[in-house]
N, CA, C and O of each residue as an XYZ file, in Angstrom:
512
protein
N     -38.994     25.416     42.347
C     -38.315     24.152     42.270
C     -38.951     23.227     41.228
O     -38.235     22.540     40.499
N     -40.273     23.202     41.150
C     -40.957     22.357     40.182
C     -40.630     22.823     38.782
O     -40.382     21.998     37.902
N     -40.623     24.149     38.548
C     -40.240     24.675     37.238
C     -38.849     24.302     36.872
O     -38.606     23.955     35.716
N     -37.909     24.348     37.788
C     -36.549     23.977     37.528
C     -36.411     22.518     37.129
O     -35.695     22.195     36.180
N     -37.088     21.642     37.844
C     -37.066     20.207     37.505
C     -37.725     19.944     36.163
O     -37.256     19.096     35.404
N     -38.803     20.653     35.857
C     -39.466     20.482     34.577
C     -38.564     20.908     33.409
O     -38.516     20.234     32.380
N     -37.849     22.030     33.574
C     -36.918     22.471     32.545
C     -35.800     21.462     32.321
O     -35.441     21.149     31.186
N     -35.260     20.965     33.420
C     -34.188     19.952     33.338
C     -34.679     18.713     32.610
O     -33.969     18.180     31.758
N     -35.906     18.235     32.934
C     -36.492     17.069     32.323
C     -36.669     17.302     30.825
O     -36.345     16.426     30.023
N     -37.171     18.454     30.447
C     -37.362     18.778     28.987
C     -36.040     18.751     28.266
O     -35.959     18.220     27.159
N     -34.990     19.312     28.863
C     -33.670     19.320     28.199
C     -33.168     17.879     28.067
O     -32.654     17.510     27.012
N     -33.302     17.074     29.095
C     -32.869     15.699     29.018
C     -33.601     14.912     27.961
O     -32.987     14.165     27.199
N     -34.940     15.077     27.906
C     -35.715     14.375     26.866
C     -35.301     14.843     25.471
O     -35.171     14.031     24.555
N     -35.093     16.153     25.312
C     -34.659     16.673     24.022
C     -33.297     16.100     23.638
O     -33.088     15.701     22.493
N     -32.385     16.061     24.586
C     -31.047     15.530     24.304
C     -31.101     14.047     23.928
O     -30.429     13.635     22.983
N     -31.866     13.257     24.630
C     -31.992     11.832     24.328
C     -32.604     11.659     22.932
O     -32.168     10.796     22.169
N     -33.588     12.454     22.603
C     -34.237     12.362     21.291
C     -33.219     12.649     20.156
O     -33.192     11.933     19.155
N     -32.417     13.662     20.315
C     -31.424     14.017     19.297
C     -30.395     12.897     19.148
O     -30.060     12.527     18.023
N     -29.893     12.359     20.233
C     -28.904     11.291     20.203
C     -29.504     10.047     19.524
O     -28.815      9.379     18.753
N     -30.740      9.739     19.793
C     -31.381      8.583     19.166
C     -31.499      8.770     17.669
O     -31.252      7.831     16.911
N     -31.876      9.974     17.218
C     -32.006     10.203     15.775
C     -30.669     10.117     15.096
O     -30.582      9.513     14.027
N     -29.600     10.693     15.659
C     -28.317     10.698     14.983
C     -27.649      9.329     14.998
O     -26.983      8.959     14.031
N     -27.815      8.578     16.069
C     -27.151      7.286     16.114
C     -27.807      6.266     15.154
O     -27.134      5.344     14.693
N     -29.079      6.417     14.854
C     -29.735      5.462     13.929
C     -29.288      5.698     12.483
O     -29.411      4.789     11.663
N     -28.778      6.876     12.145
C     -28.367      7.189     10.782
C     -26.868      6.982     10.514
O     -26.385      7.246      9.413
N     -26.144      6.511     11.529
C     -24.682      6.353     11.398
C     -24.339      5.165     10.479
O     -24.836      4.052     10.653
N     -23.462      5.454      9.487
C     -22.933      4.401      8.622
C     -21.596      3.967      9.206
O     -20.854      4.760      9.787
N     -21.317      2.667      9.029
C     -20.137      2.125      9.628
C     -18.800      2.623      9.015
O     -18.697      2.790      7.800
N     -17.817      2.848      9.843
C     -16.464      3.205      9.430
C     -15.810      1.963      8.851
O     -15.752      0.932      9.521
N     -15.310      2.038      7.606
C     -14.719      0.880      6.968
C     -13.701      1.267      5.887
O     -13.590      2.430      5.501
N     -12.959      0.251      5.409
C     -11.993      0.475      4.341
C     -12.735      0.571      3.019
O     -13.632     -0.229      2.752
N     -12.374      1.536      2.194
C     -12.980      1.732      0.898
C     -11.883      1.683     -0.172
O     -10.821      2.287     -0.017
N     -12.156      0.961     -1.248
C     -11.239      0.866     -2.398
C     -11.588      2.027     -3.349
O     -12.764      2.277     -3.611
N     -10.589      2.721     -3.853
C     -10.866      3.789     -4.798
C      -9.648      3.964     -5.717
O      -8.574      3.437     -5.425
N      -9.808      4.695     -6.816
C      -8.757      4.936     -7.760
C      -8.131      6.299     -7.520
O      -8.837      7.302     -7.418
N      -6.830      6.335     -7.433
C      -6.067      7.561     -7.213
C      -5.353      7.926     -8.527
O      -4.730      7.067     -9.152
N      -5.443      9.174     -8.935
C      -4.760      9.623    -10.154
C      -3.400     10.219     -9.776
O      -3.318     11.081     -8.901
N      -2.347      9.761    -10.431
C      -1.007     10.230    -10.167
C      -0.404     10.914    -11.403
O      -0.621     10.498    -12.542
N       0.351     11.965    -11.133
C       1.052     12.674    -12.203
C       2.533     12.620    -11.925
O       2.943     12.799    -10.779
N       3.364     12.376    -12.948
C       4.784     12.253    -12.822
C       5.502     13.283    -13.718
O       5.568     13.119    -14.937
N       6.023     14.315    -13.109
C       6.750     15.297    -13.872
C       8.080     14.665    -14.317
O       8.654     13.829    -13.618
N       8.542     15.080    -15.479
C       9.821     14.596    -16.031
C       9.818     13.084    -16.219
O      10.887     12.474    -16.244
N       8.651     12.461    -16.352
C       8.611     11.028    -16.564
C       7.529     10.709    -17.611
O       7.829     10.116    -18.648
N       6.294     11.095    -17.347
C       5.195     10.840    -18.270
C       4.471     12.142    -18.631
O       4.441     13.080    -17.834
N       3.903     12.195    -19.805
C       3.125     13.378    -20.200
C       1.650     13.182    -19.948
O       0.831     14.009    -20.347
N       1.304     12.083    -19.282
C      -0.083     11.798    -18.960
C      -0.143     11.227    -17.539
O       0.881     10.823    -16.988
N      -1.334     11.193    -16.951
C      -1.515     10.665    -15.622
C      -1.737      9.151    -15.666
O      -2.068      8.594    -16.713
N      -1.551      8.493    -14.516
C      -1.895      7.067    -14.413
C      -2.796      6.937    -13.216
O      -2.844      7.818    -12.358
N      -3.519      5.818    -13.161
C      -4.455      5.605    -12.073
C      -4.039      4.300    -11.353
O      -3.783      3.276    -11.985
N      -3.985      4.379    -10.019
C      -3.729      3.170     -9.230
C      -4.921      2.936     -8.307
O      -5.607      3.873     -7.899
N      -5.150      1.662     -7.989
C      -6.193      1.321     -7.035
C      -5.576      1.270     -5.656
O      -4.585      0.575     -5.431
N      -6.161      2.001     -4.743
C      -5.668      2.076     -3.366
C      -6.853      2.059     -2.395
O      -7.993      1.844     -2.806
N      -6.584      2.284     -1.128
C      -7.664      2.216     -0.125
C      -7.593      3.433      0.795
O      -6.565      4.105      0.885
N      -8.704      3.698      1.474
C      -8.795      4.748      2.484
C      -9.932      4.390      3.445
O     -10.719      3.473      3.206
N      -9.983      5.144      4.529
C     -11.062      4.953      5.497
C     -12.211      5.866      5.116
O     -12.014      7.020      4.735
N     -13.406      5.326      5.225
C     -14.585      6.139      4.912
C     -15.763      5.647      5.752
O     -15.937      4.448      5.966
N     -16.550      6.583      6.211
C     -17.735      6.251      6.948
C     -17.918      7.211      8.118
O     -17.092      8.098      8.335
N     -18.969      7.037      8.846
C     -19.275      7.952      9.915
C     -19.068      7.238     11.272
O     -19.227      6.023     11.386
N     -18.721      8.010     12.252
C     -18.556      7.543     13.610
C     -19.495      8.293     14.513
O     -19.913      9.412     14.213
N     -19.825      7.666     15.630
C     -20.725      8.281     16.610
C     -20.114      9.538     17.198
O     -18.970      9.503     17.651
N     -20.819     10.615     17.206
C     -20.450     11.825     17.883
C     -21.691     12.391     18.547
O     -22.806     12.141     18.090
N     -21.515     13.141     19.607
C     -22.668     13.693     20.298
C     -22.377     15.078     20.780
O     -21.225     15.455     21.000
N     -23.418     15.823     20.939
C     -23.368     17.185     21.486
C     -24.390     17.253     22.584
O     -25.519     16.784     22.433
N     -23.987     17.846     23.709
C     -24.956     18.021     24.769
C     -24.840     19.396     25.409
O     -23.769     19.998     25.482
N     -25.960     19.845     25.853
C     -26.025     21.151     26.488
C     -25.583     21.028     27.946
O     -26.110     20.200     28.690
N     -24.633     21.838     28.343
C     -24.221     21.901     29.753
C     -24.759     23.229     30.265
O     -24.343     24.296     29.812
N     -25.674     23.155     31.200
C     -26.416     24.334     31.617
C     -26.097     24.714     33.049
O     -26.183     23.873     33.944
N     -25.733     25.956     33.282
C     -25.469     26.482     34.617
C     -26.768     27.087     35.186
O     -27.205     28.166     34.784
N     -27.358     26.355     36.127
C     -28.677     26.748     36.638
C     -28.595     28.050     37.445
O     -29.590     28.768     37.539
N     -27.445     28.368     38.025
C     -27.334     29.588     38.851
C     -27.293     30.842     37.954
O     -27.766     31.907     38.349
N     -26.723     30.700     36.743
C     -26.634     31.849     35.831
C     -27.434     31.496     34.535
O     -26.962     31.743     33.425
N     -28.588     30.946     34.696
C     -29.358     30.359     33.613
C     -29.584     31.284     32.423
O     -29.558     30.825     31.281
N     -29.799     32.542     32.654
C     -30.126     33.435     31.531
C     -28.938     33.829     30.692
O     -29.097     34.287     29.561
N     -27.710     33.651     31.247
C     -26.527     34.166     30.502
C     -25.504     33.107     30.161
O     -24.681     33.340     29.277
N     -25.507     31.955     30.810
C     -24.393     31.045     30.660
C     -24.854     29.665     30.176
O     -25.494     28.901     30.899
N     -24.504     29.393     28.941
C     -24.782     28.048     28.374
C     -23.553     27.622     27.611
O     -22.841     28.460     27.057
N     -23.297     26.339     27.577
C     -22.196     25.832     26.734
C     -22.597     24.444     26.216
O     -23.468     23.777     26.775
N     -21.946     24.043     25.153
C     -22.187     22.729     24.548
C     -20.936     21.914     24.637
O     -19.841     22.409     24.372
N     -21.086     20.677     25.004
C     -19.936     19.768     25.057
C     -20.040     18.805     23.848
O     -21.082     18.200     23.599
N     -18.930     18.692     23.120
C     -18.903     17.877     21.910
C     -17.991     16.691     22.158
O     -16.860     16.876     22.607
N     -18.437     15.504     21.887
C     -17.630     14.288     21.899
C     -17.553     13.802     20.461
O     -18.504     13.212     19.949
N     -16.416     14.051     19.804
C     -16.277     13.758     18.398
C     -15.411     12.526     18.171
O     -14.391     12.327     18.831
N     -15.848     11.706     17.219
C     -15.064     10.523     16.816
C     -14.897     10.540     15.304
O     -15.813     10.927     14.579
N     -13.733     10.123     14.830
C     -13.405     10.147     13.417
C     -13.009      8.759     12.923
O     -12.464      7.960     13.685
N     -13.273      8.476     11.684
C     -12.944      7.221     11.021
C     -11.507      7.340     10.519
O     -11.220      8.086      9.582
N     -10.585      6.568     11.178
C      -9.163      6.678     10.855
C      -8.503      5.332     10.619
O      -8.987      4.316     11.118
N      -7.405      5.299      9.866
C      -6.677      4.023      9.644
C      -6.009      3.558     10.948
O      -5.449      4.352     11.704
N      -6.089      2.267     11.174
C      -5.402      1.686     12.335
C      -4.319      0.706     11.878
O      -3.385      0.425     12.629
N      -4.438      0.177     10.638
C      -3.423     -0.723     10.092
C      -3.227     -0.396      8.614
O      -4.189     -0.205      7.871
N      -1.967     -0.338      8.206
C      -1.634     -0.114      6.769
C      -0.564     -1.068      6.346
O       0.143     -1.633      7.180
N      -0.436     -1.258      5.033
C       0.627     -2.064      4.464
C       1.371     -1.269      3.398
O       0.762     -0.516      2.637
N       2.675     -1.437      3.347
C       3.475     -0.784      2.311
C       3.295     -1.497      0.961
O       3.318     -2.725      0.877
N       3.119     -0.696     -0.072
C       3.027     -1.233     -1.448
C       3.863     -0.349     -2.355
O       4.180      0.795     -2.030
N       4.206     -0.909     -3.491
C       4.935     -0.121     -4.476
C       4.599     -0.658     -5.863
O       4.225     -1.819     -6.033
N       4.745      0.223     -6.845
C       4.512     -0.148     -8.238
C       5.578      0.540     -9.086
O       6.091      1.602     -8.734
N       5.890     -0.086    -10.198
C       6.893      0.487    -11.105
C       6.199      1.213    -12.261
O       5.246      0.702    -12.849
N       6.682      2.383    -12.566
C       6.158      3.150    -13.690
C       7.282      3.289    -14.697
O       8.402      3.673    -14.360
N       6.959      2.970    -15.932
C       7.974      3.095    -16.992
C       7.827      4.482    -17.631
O       6.794      4.783    -18.229
N       8.827      5.296    -17.509
C       8.818      6.661    -18.029
C       9.006      6.650    -19.551
O       9.338      5.624    -20.145
N       8.789      7.803    -20.156
C       8.912      7.939    -21.608
C      10.357      7.728    -22.077
O      10.597      7.327    -23.216
N      11.303      8.000    -21.191
C      12.721      7.781    -21.563
C      13.172      6.352    -21.311
O      14.371      6.076    -21.349
N      12.228      5.420    -21.051
C      12.441      3.993    -20.815
C      13.019      3.675    -19.465
O      13.285      2.506    -19.184
N      13.229      4.673    -18.600
C      13.688      4.443    -17.225
C      12.437      4.074    -16.398
O      11.306      4.411    -16.747
N      12.699      3.374    -15.305
C      11.625      3.025    -14.365
C      11.672      3.907    -13.109
O      12.737      4.265    -12.605
N      10.509      4.227    -12.647
C      10.384      5.009    -11.405
C       9.516      4.203    -10.440
O       8.446      3.727    -10.821
N       9.957      4.050     -9.222
C       9.187      3.316     -8.208
C       8.281      4.251     -7.474
O       8.710      5.308     -7.009
N       7.013      3.870     -7.360
C       6.010      4.644     -6.599
C       5.700      3.853     -5.348
O       5.207      2.729     -5.427
N       5.988      4.436     -4.182
C       5.668      3.804     -2.906
C       4.463      4.476     -2.248
O       4.339      5.701     -2.231
N       3.595      3.647     -1.717
C       2.401      4.159     -1.048
C       1.922      3.131     -0.039
O       2.382      1.989     -0.044
N       1.002      3.529      0.824
C       0.483      2.650      1.851
C      -0.976      2.354      1.582
O      -1.746      3.260      1.263
N      -1.362      1.103      1.707
C      -2.753      0.674      1.610
C      -3.332      0.577      2.993
O      -2.715     -0.009      3.882
N      -4.490      1.131      3.195
C      -5.185      1.006      4.488
C      -5.852     -0.359      4.517
O      -6.579     -0.705      3.587
N      -5.622     -1.136      5.558
C      -6.207     -2.477      5.673
C      -7.245     -2.575      6.797
O      -8.033     -3.521      6.836
N      -7.244     -1.586      7.718
C      -8.211     -1.595      8.812
C      -8.488     -0.198      9.263
O      -7.579      0.627      9.359
N      -9.767      0.083      9.549
C     -10.182      1.412     10.034
C     -10.934      1.270     11.349
O     -11.460      0.208     11.679
N     -10.969      2.403     12.107
C     -11.650      2.338     13.408
C     -12.109      3.752     13.761
O     -11.495      4.734     13.345
N     -13.180      3.846     14.523
C     -13.627      5.126     15.053
C     -12.822      5.455     16.309
O     -12.824      4.696     17.278
N     -12.132      6.599     16.278
C     -11.341      7.046     17.422
C     -11.673      8.467     17.748
O     -12.132      9.212     16.882
N     -11.445      8.878     19.022
C     -11.687     10.273     19.375
C     -10.829     11.212     18.519
O      -9.664     10.935     18.236
N     -11.449     12.338     18.115
C     -10.780     13.334     17.291
C     -10.044     14.362     18.148
O     -10.010     15.535     17.777
N      -9.479     13.985     19.233
C      -8.788     14.928     20.110
C      -9.564     15.104     21.375
O     -10.445     14.308     21.701
N      -9.235     16.151     22.086
C      -9.851     16.451     23.381
C     -11.317     16.880     23.149
O     -11.713     17.290     22.058
N     -12.073     16.762     24.211
C     -13.476     17.263     24.155
C     -13.455     18.763     24.025
O     -12.708     19.458     24.714
N     -14.279     19.246     23.139
C     -14.321     20.667     22.846
C     -15.393     21.363     23.666
O     -16.411     20.750     23.987
N     -15.197     22.587     24.001
C     -16.217     23.361     24.691
C     -16.404     24.671     23.908
O     -15.441     25.386     23.629
N     -17.633     24.958     23.571
C     -17.969     26.210     22.905
C     -18.899     26.974     23.813
O     -19.827     26.425     24.407
N     -18.623     28.249     23.902
C     -19.496     29.094     24.714
C     -20.397     29.901     23.831
O     -19.933     30.584     22.917
N     -21.666     29.833     24.088
C     -22.651     30.503     23.248
C     -23.298     31.653     24.030
O     -24.163     32.351     23.500
């Protein structure tokens, strides 16, 4: 019984240590401005660049060992709680492009205005 408790304590200490290390290195999920290159067939023979936005950054995720003490030598699995940096608010935008034939083409796109860390789906289970 003492050996069992000691093993459980070591696993818990190890898990807490890993979570502490990963959470201190997390960068905030936020809106990032960047340039997107667009190509227009049958309009321009060169690309154009527009300034737009996207979500970028890291979100907290964790992995923990789920251990079956009755089948200790053969049965282990890891539980993953994953979070992703995703858009929560966007705005519609458009710009006019003048083609080589002097016609105008409207380009519609969405600008991300707010990002948030959200779960990336159900909790995953992997069997090792």
